[in-house]
C-alpha positions as CSV (number, residue, x, y, z in Angstrom):
1,X,33.6,-27.3,31.9
2,X,32.8,-30.4,31.7
3,X,32.7,-31.1,35.2
4,X,31.1,-28.1,35.8
5,X,28.2,-29.3,33.5
6,X,28.3,-32.6,35.2
7,X,28.0,-31.3,38.8
8,X,25.4,-28.6,37.8
9,X,23.3,-31.5,36.4
10,X,23.5,-33.4,39.7
11,X,22.7,-30.8,42.1
12,X,19.6,-29.5,39.9
13,X,18.7,-33.5,39.3
14,X,18.7,-33.5,43.3
15,X,16.8,-30.8,43.9
16,X,13.8,-31.6,41.7
17,X,13.8,-35.5,42.3
18,X,15.6,-36.2,45.8
19,X,18.2,-38.4,43.1
20,X,21.7,-38.3,44.5
21,X,24.8,-39.2,42.1
22,X,28.3,-39.3,42.4
23,X,30.5,-38.7,39.8
24,X,33.8,-40.4,39.3
25,X,37.3,-39.5,37.0
26,X,38.5,-42.4,35.2
27,X,39.8,-43.4,31.6
28,X,36.0,-44.9,30.4
29,X,35.0,-42.0,28.1
30,X,34.2,-38.8,30.7
31,X,34.3,-40.8,33.7
32,X,31.2,-43.1,35.9
33,X,28.5,-41.9,37.6
34,X,26.7,-43.3,40.1
35,X,23.0,-42.8,40.6
36,X,21.2,-44.0,44.0
37,X,17.2,-44.0,42.8
38,X,15.8,-45.0,46.6
39,X,17.1,-48.0,47.1
40,X,18.6,-49.1,43.6
41,X,21.7,-48.0,42.5
42,X,22.8,-47.5,38.6
43,X,26.1,-47.0,37.2
44,X,26.3,-44.9,34.0
45,X,29.5,-44.2,31.8
46,X,29.1,-40.8,30.8
47,X,29.3,-38.9,27.9
48,X,29.9,-35.7,28.0
49,X,29.0,-32.2,26.0
50,X,28.3,-28.6,26.3
51,X,25.6,-28.4,23.2
52,X,24.5,-32.1,21.8
53,X,24.1,-32.0,18.2
54,X,22.3,-34.1,15.4
55,X,25.5,-35.3,13.6
56,X,26.8,-36.5,16.9
57,X,24.3,-39.1,17.5
58,X,26.0,-41.8,15.2
59,X,29.3,-41.6,17.6
60,X,26.9,-41.9,20.7
61,X,25.0,-44.9,19.3
62,X,28.6,-46.3,18.7
63,X,29.2,-46.0,22.4
64,X,26.2,-47.4,23.3
65,X,27.1,-50.3,21.1
66,X,29.8,-50.8,23.5
67,X,28.4,-49.4,26.9
68,X,24.9,-50.6,27.2
69,X,24.8,-48.2,30.5
70,X,25.8,-44.9,28.9
71,X,24.5,-41.7,29.8
72,X,24.6,-38.5,28.2
73,X,25.1,-35.2,30.0
74,X,24.8,-31.8,28.3
75,X,24.2,-28.4,29.4
76,X,21.6,-28.5,26.1
77,X,19.9,-31.3,24.3
78,X,17.5,-29.7,21.5
79,X,14.0,-31.4,21.7
80,X,14.3,-33.6,18.3
81,X,17.9,-35.1,19.4
82,X,16.3,-36.2,22.8
83,X,13.4,-38.1,21.4
84,X,15.7,-40.0,19.1
85,X,18.2,-40.6,22.3
86,X,15.1,-41.7,24.2
87,X,14.2,-44.2,21.2
88,X,17.5,-45.2,20.7
89,X,17.3,-46.1,25.0
90,X,20.2,-43.9,25.5
91,X,20.0,-42.2,28.8
92,X,20.3,-38.5,29.0
93,X,20.6,-35.5,31.4
94,X,20.5,-31.6,31.4
95,X,22.3,-29.4,34.0
96,X,18.7,-27.8,34.4
97,X,17.7,-31.5,35.7
98,X,15.6,-33.0,33.1
99,X,16.5,-36.4,32.7
100,X,15.4,-39.9,30.9
101,X,16.3,-43.2,31.5
102,X,14.8,-46.4,31.3
103,X,16.4,-49.7,33.0
104,X,15.6,-52.7,34.7
105,X,12.0,-51.9,35.1
106,X,13.0,-48.2,36.2
107,X,11.5,-45.3,34.1
108,X,12.4,-41.8,34.4
109,X,11.3,-39.1,32.3
110,X,11.5,-35.4,33.0
111,X,11.3,-32.7,30.7
112,X,9.7,-29.5,32.6
113,X,12.8,-27.4,33.4
114,X,13.7,-24.5,31.4
115,X,17.3,-24.7,29.9
116,X,20.5,-23.2,32.3
117,X,23.5,-22.0,30.6
118,X,26.4,-22.1,32.9
119,X,28.5,-19.8,31.7
120,X,29.5,-18.1,28.0
121,X,32.5,-18.6,26.9
122,X,34.7,-16.3,26.1
123,X,34.8,-14.9,22.6
124,X,37.2,-17.1,20.2
125,X,38.7,-15.7,17.0
126,X,39.3,-19.6,15.5
127,X,35.1,-20.0,15.4
128,X,33.9,-16.7,13.9
129,X,32.1,-16.7,10.5
130,X,35.8,-15.9,8.8
131,X,38.0,-18.0,11.4
132,X,35.8,-21.4,10.4
133,X,37.1,-20.5,7.0
134,X,41.0,-20.7,8.0
135,X,40.5,-23.9,9.8
136,X,38.1,-25.3,7.2
137,X,41.8,-24.8,5.0
138,X,43.7,-26.3,7.9
139,X,41.5,-29.1,8.7
140,X,41.8,-29.8,4.6
141,X,45.7,-29.8,5.1
142,X,47.1,-30.1,8.4
143,X,50.6,-29.1,6.8
144,X,49.4,-26.0,5.9
145,X,49.6,-24.5,9.7
146,X,53.1,-24.6,9.2
147,X,53.2,-22.5,6.3
148,X,54.1,-18.8,6.8
149,X,51.1,-16.7,8.3
150,X,50.8,-14.8,4.5
151,X,51.1,-18.0,2.7
152,X,47.6,-19.4,5.1
153,X,45.9,-16.1,4.3
154,X,46.9,-15.8,0.5
155,X,45.1,-19.6,0.2
156,X,42.3,-18.8,2.4
157,X,41.7,-15.4,1.1
158,X,41.4,-13.7,4.0
159,X,43.2,-10.3,5.5
160,X,46.7,-11.2,7.1
161,X,45.8,-9.7,10.4
162,X,43.0,-12.6,11.2
163,X,45.6,-15.5,10.7
164,X,47.6,-15.0,14.2
165,X,44.1,-14.5,15.7
166,X,43.2,-17.8,14.9
167,X,46.6,-19.5,15.8
168,X,46.2,-17.9,19.1
169,X,42.5,-19.2,19.6
170,X,43.8,-22.9,18.3
171,X,46.4,-22.9,21.2
172,X,44.0,-21.4,23.6
173,X,41.4,-24.3,23.1
174,X,44.6,-26.7,23.2
175,X,44.4,-27.9,19.5
176,X,48.1,-26.4,18.7
177,X,51.1,-27.1,20.6
178,X,53.9,-24.8,19.4
179,X,57.1,-26.9,19.2
180,X,58.8,-23.5,18.3
181,X,58.6,-20.1,17.0
182,X,57.4,-21.2,13.4
183,X,56.2,-25.1,13.8
184,X,52.9,-26.4,15.4
185,X,51.7,-29.8,16.1
186,X,47.7,-31.1,16.1
187,X,45.9,-32.4,19.5
188,X,42.5,-33.9,18.6
189,X,41.8,-33.2,15.4
190,X,38.8,-35.4,15.2
191,X,37.6,-33.3,18.5
192,X,38.4,-29.8,16.6
193,X,36.2,-31.5,13.4
194,X,33.4,-31.9,15.6
195,X,33.1,-28.7,17.2
196,X,34.3,-27.1,13.7
197,X,30.7,-28.7,12.2
198,X,28.8,-27.2,15.4
199,X,29.9,-23.9,14.5
200,X,29.7,-24.3,10.8
201,X,26.0,-25.0,11.4
202,X,25.3,-22.0,13.3
203,X,27.7,-19.1,12.7
204,X,28.9,-19.6,9.1
205,X,26.3,-21.7,7.0
206,X,23.6,-19.2,7.7
207,X,26.0,-16.3,6.3
208,X,26.6,-18.4,3.2
209,X,23.2,-19.0,2.2
210,X,22.5,-17.1,-1.5
211,X,18.9,-19.0,-2.0
212,X,16.8,-21.7,-2.5
213,X,15.8,-23.3,-6.2
214,X,14.4,-25.9,-7.8
215,X,15.8,-27.7,-10.7
216,X,14.6,-28.0,-14.0
217,X,16.3,-31.1,-15.4
218,X,18.0,-34.3,-13.6
219,X,21.0,-33.2,-11.9
220,X,23.6,-35.6,-13.3
221,X,22.7,-34.2,-16.9
222,X,23.5,-30.4,-15.7
223,X,27.6,-29.3,-16.5
224,X,28.7,-27.2,-14.3
225,X,31.4,-24.9,-14.5
226,X,33.7,-26.0,-12.0
227,X,36.0,-22.9,-11.9
228,X,32.9,-21.2,-10.2
229,X,30.3,-24.1,-9.1
230,X,30.4,-28.0,-7.5
231,X,28.2,-30.2,-6.1
232,X,28.1,-30.3,-2.3
233,X,25.8,-32.6,0.4
234,X,23.7,-35.5,-0.8
235,X,24.9,-35.0,-4.8
236,X,28.3,-34.4,-4.1
237,X,28.4,-37.7,-1.8
238,X,26.3,-39.5,-4.4
239,X,29.5,-39.2,-6.6
240,X,32.1,-39.9,-4.5
241,X,30.5,-43.1,-3.0
242,X,27.9,-44.1,-6.0
243,X,25.8,-45.2,-2.3
244,X,23.1,-42.2,-2.3
245,X,19.9,-41.0,-4.3
246,X,20.0,-37.5,-3.8
247,X,16.6,-36.1,-2.7
248,X,18.3,-32.5,-1.5
249,X,21.0,-30.4,-3.2
250,X,23.5,-28.0,-2.6
251,X,25.5,-26.2,-4.9
252,X,28.7,-23.9,-3.7
253,X,29.2,-21.2,-6.3
254,X,30.2,-17.6,-6.7
255,X,28.1,-16.9,-9.8
256,X,25.0,-14.8,-9.8
257,X,21.8,-15.5,-9.9
258,X,21.4,-14.7,-13.5
259,X,24.1,-17.0,-14.1
260,X,22.7,-20.1,-12.1
261,X,19.2,-19.5,-14.3
262,X,20.7,-19.2,-17.9
263,X,23.5,-21.7,-17.3
264,X,21.6,-24.4,-15.2
265,X,18.4,-23.8,-15.3
266,X,17.9,-23.2,-11.9
267,X,14.4,-21.6,-10.9
268,X,14.2,-19.7,-7.4
269,X,11.6,-21.1,-5.1
270,X,11.6,-20.5,-1.7
271,X,10.8,-24.1,-0.7
272,X,12.9,-25.2,-3.6
273,X,15.5,-28.7,-3.0
274,X,18.4,-27.0,-4.2
275,X,19.9,-24.2,-1.6
276,X,22.8,-22.8,-3.3
277,X,25.4,-21.2,-1.1
278,X,28.5,-19.0,-1.4
279,X,32.0,-21.0,-2.1
280,X,35.0,-20.1,0.5
281,X,37.5,-22.5,-1.3
282,X,39.3,-22.6,-4.7
283,X,37.1,-25.5,-6.2
284,X,39.7,-28.4,-7.9
285,X,37.1,-30.6,-9.2
286,X,33.3,-31.0,-9.6
287,X,32.6,-31.3,-5.4
288,X,33.2,-29.6,-2.2
289,X,36.0,-31.4,-0.3
290,X,35.4,-34.3,1.7
291,X,35.0,-32.6,4.9
292,X,32.2,-30.3,3.7
293,X,30.5,-33.5,2.0
294,X,30.3,-35.4,5.5
295,X,29.3,-32.2,7.3
296,X,26.5,-31.4,5.4
297,X,25.4,-35.3,5.5
298,X,25.4,-34.8,9.4
299,X,23.6,-31.7,9.8
300,X,20.7,-33.0,7.4
301,X,20.4,-36.4,9.6
302,X,18.9,-40.0,8.2
303,X,19.8,-43.5,8.3
304,X,21.2,-43.4,4.5
305,X,23.2,-40.0,4.8
306,X,24.6,-41.2,8.3
307,X,25.7,-44.4,6.2
308,X,27.2,-42.2,3.5
309,X,28.6,-39.9,5.9
310,X,30.3,-43.0,7.9
311,X,31.9,-44.2,4.1
312,X,33.2,-40.8,3.5
313,X,34.7,-40.2,6.9
314,X,36.5,-43.6,6.7
315,X,38.0,-43.1,3.2
316,X,38.5,-39.3,2.7
317,X,38.8,-37.7,6.0
318,X,40.0,-40.2,8.8
319,X,43.3,-40.5,6.9
320,X,44.0,-36.7,7.0
321,X,42.8,-35.8,10.6
């Protein structure tokens, strides 16, 4: 898929601009690209994505610190993210031939071509609404995969028939390697987490949203029933790190709207600062698991959120991946 994205992008770049590109695989990220612009040759270190998301920008910034000549090639990049890449001086190329690069007195910026989708991926049950819930539990506990399928289903709270479909999906994508009929080992769990965040944002999160509210008191004075309701996002991050002053609030809950109003003085409001989402795991304390807190911070974006997310990743998530 990565090479297909690269070759399609170079084909359209040449068709639109006459710029020739030559790709070579090596051990530096996803390979090396040489661009011939008239009599000038530029070499770029490539990072290839099918679709570039907000939460992946901090990783690209880290790569850019290491490789000044970094270029991102993607099937599609959202306009807001392209703007951020340009501000950071990170070159990019889309499969439709849109390009940005600014280097050594040369400036190219084309943003007029319509998006092109190479091919639609075959449906993978690991990344459906139910599959993402299962995968969330597997990311939080890498040893859970070697429990019986019935135990996994009971822990996650889904039908037993979903578990083999999720496992097959993870095997197809190379994230699970069978040792024998009952045991597996993981591959590329960091990459899997990145994909889970992408799919959570588009497939699962919209279906979890129960409504928006405004808070009538300081969030820190609210006493949640932690068997049913926990903090997520920025307030949860502040509780973990004491590093973030929350401006946007998330509650995960299975309580009804009437309970939220009665117990926590939350008032329904379409543009309220509090989002309420359906909880999809059994809570153990007053916050969502770190993976979910990290996810929400990265999806929201902003310098302080990214810094806090990095702290949470380093302390709580990296050790379990």
